C-alpha positions in Angstrom: 66.2 -35.9 -20.7 66.0 -37.2 -17.2 67.4 -33.9 -15.8 64.3 -31.7 -16.3 61.6 -33.8 -14.6 64.0 -34.5 -11.8 64.8 -30.8 -11.2 61.1 -29.9 -11.4 60.3 -32.4 -8.7 63.1 -31.0 -6.5 61.9 -27.4 -7.1 58.4 -28.4 -5.9 59.8 -29.0 -2.4 59.9 -26.2 0.1 63.1 -27.3 2.0 66.7 -27.2 0.7 67.8 -30.5 -0.8 71.3 -32.1 -1.4 71.6 -33.3 -5.0 74.4 -35.6 -6.3 75.6 -35.6 -9.8 77.7 -38.2 -11.6 78.3 -39.8 -15.0 77.3 -43.4 -15.3 79.0 -46.1 -17.4 77.1 -45.1 -20.5 78.2 -41.5 -20.2 74.9 -40.2 -19.0 74.8 -37.4 -16.5 72.8 -38.6 -13.5 71.2 -36.5 -10.7 70.1 -38.2 -7.6 69.4 -37.5 -3.9 71.3 -40.6 -2.9 75.0 -40.2 -2.1 77.3 -41.7 -4.6 81.0 -42.4 -4.4 82.9 -39.6 -6.0 79.7 -37.7 -6.9 79.9 -34.0 -6.0 77.0 -32.4 -4.0 74.8 -29.8 -5.6 72.9 -27.6 -3.2 69.7 -26.0 -4.6 68.2 -22.9 -3.1 64.6 -23.2 -1.9 62.0 -22.0 -4.3 60.0 -18.9 -3.6 56.4 -20.1 -3.2 53.8 -17.5 -3.5 50.6 -18.0 -1.5 47.6 -18.8 -3.6 45.3 -15.9 -4.2 42.2 -16.1 -2.0 39.1 -17.3 -3.8 36.6 -14.5 -4.5 33.4 -14.6 -2.3 30.4 -16.2 -3.9 28.3 -13.7 -5.8 25.2 -12.8 -3.8 22.1 -12.6 -6.0 20.1 -9.5 -5.3 16.4 -10.0 -5.1 14.6 -8.6 -8.1 12.9 -5.2 -7.2 9.3 -5.5 -6.6 7.0 -3.7 -8.9 5.9 -0.5 -7.3 2.2 -0.1 -7.0 0.8 3.2 -8.4 0.2 5.7 -5.7 -1.7 8.9 -5.2 -0.2 12.2 -3.9 -3.5 13.3 -2.3 -7.2 12.7 -2.0 -9.6 15.2 -0.5 -13.2 16.1 -0.3 -14.2 19.2 -2.2 -17.9 19.5 -1.3 -19.4 20.0 1.1 -17.1 22.3 3.0 -15.7 21.2 6.3 -18.0 21.6 9.3 -20.8 22.9 7.1 -24.3 23.1 8.7 -27.3 22.1 6.6 -30.7 23.4 7.6 -33.9 21.6 6.7 -32.3 19.9 3.7 -34.8 17.6 2.0 -32.7 17.3 -1.2 -29.9 14.8 -1.5 -26.5 15.9 -0.2 -23.9 15.7 -2.9 -20.3 14.8 -1.9 -17.6 15.5 -4.4 -13.9 14.4 -4.1 -10.8 14.7 -6.1 -7.4 13.0 -6.3 -4.0 13.6 -7.8 -3.3 11.8 -10.0 -6.7 10.8 -11.3 -8.0 7.3 -10.8 -5.8 4.5 -12.2 -7.5 1.7 -14.2 -9.1 -1.0 -12.0 -9.3 1.4 -9.0 -12.5 3.0 -7.6 -13.7 5.7 -5.2 -15.8 4.8 -2.2 -17.6 7.0 0.3 -17.8 6.2 4.0 -20.6 7.8 6.1 -19.9 7.5 9.9 -17.4 4.8 9.2 -19.7 2.6 7.0 -19.5 2.3 3.3 -22.4 3.8 1.5 -22.0 1.4 -1.5 -19.4 -0.4 -3.6 -18.1 2.8 -5.1 -17.2 3.5 -8.7 -15.0 5.4 -11.1 -16.5 8.9 -10.3 -15.8 10.7 -7.0 -19.4 12.0 -6.8 -21.8 10.6 -4.3 -25.4 11.4 -3.3 -26.8 11.0 0.3 -30.5 11.1 1.0 -32.5 11.5 4.2 -29.6 12.3 6.6 -30.7 12.3 10.2 -30.3 15.2 12.5 -26.8 15.5 14.1 -23.2 15.4 13.1 -22.0 13.0 10.4 -18.5 12.0 9.4 -17.5 11.8 5.7 -14.5 10.0 4.3 -13.6 9.1 0.7 -11.1 6.3 -0.1 -9.6 4.8 -3.2 -9.7 1.0 -3.5 -7.5 -1.2 -5.7 -8.9 -4.0 -7.9 -8.9 -6.4 -4.9 -10.9 -3.9 -2.8 -7.9 -2.9 -0.6 -7.7 0.7 0.4 -4.8 2.6 -1.2 -5.6 6.2 -0.2 -7.9 7.9 2.3 -9.1 11.5 2.6 -9.1 13.4 5.8 -12.3 12.9 7.9 -14.8 15.7 7.3 -17.8 16.6 9.5 -21.1 17.8 8.3 -23.9 19.0 10.6 -27.6 18.5 9.8 -30.2 20.7 11.6 -33.9 20.1 10.9 -36.7 22.1 12.3 -38.9 19.9 14.5 -42.5 19.2 13.5 -43.7 21.2 16.5 -41.6 24.2 15.4 -43.0 24.0 11.9 -46.5 23.8 13.2 -45.9 26.9 15.3 -44.5 28.9 12.4 -47.2 27.7 10.0 -50.3 26.6 11.8 -52.2 23.7 10.4 -55.3 24.4 8.4 -58.2 22.0 7.9 -56.9 21.0 4.5 -53.4 20.4 5.8 -54.2 17.5 8.1 -53.1 14.3 6.6 -51.0 16.1 4.0 -48.2 18.0 5.9 -46.0 15.8 8.1 -46.5 18.2 11.0 -50.3 18.0 10.7 -51.2 14.3 11.3 -54.7 13.4 10.6 -55.3 12.3 14.2 -54.7 15.8 15.4 -57.4 17.2 13.2 -60.0 18.8 15.4 -63.5 17.6 15.3 -65.7 19.8 13.1 -68.7 21.4 14.7 -71.9 20.5 13.0 -74.2 23.4 12.6 -77.8 22.8 13.7 -80.1 24.0 11.1 -82.6 26.7 12.2 -86.1 25.4 12.5 -88.7 28.1 12.9 -91.1 27.7 15.8 -94.5 26.7 14.6 
């Protein structure tokens, strides 16, 4: 019974060891590393020790993918046409846009005129502009998310407004007496003084 643990302890060593074996007075076989008179020497071969397998690297937790925000493939202005010239327009200018895909819930369209928003925008890409001044104006339509951040923006589009001056209108259509104070090009202060006819009084 004492042989097994003793041999295991010897096998755990990495260097060759000299073992002595003898029988004691009670008839038990004894193994020891201490020399004994008359005890033969047993030489054990060194054990083959395999290197321990390297520990696997700690698992790296990958960050959870962020939820992708819905996007738009394109956004463009349909009306008016690019670089269109408007003459003497007194009616409202209608700006129409379209996007692909259509507007997602919570998003809205907004129109920019010369870089400034014309209003908070809404769910329909149709806008009305009144009383545009003469000259060139820049139109841009954008899509905003629920927090008001721009998600998509159309290409900038120019529109040119040409209005006939009041003097030109007056030359084309001269002011009549009844037009003064009525037509913008016929202000009341320009109305000529009316000649008062002196009644004919016969000489007596």
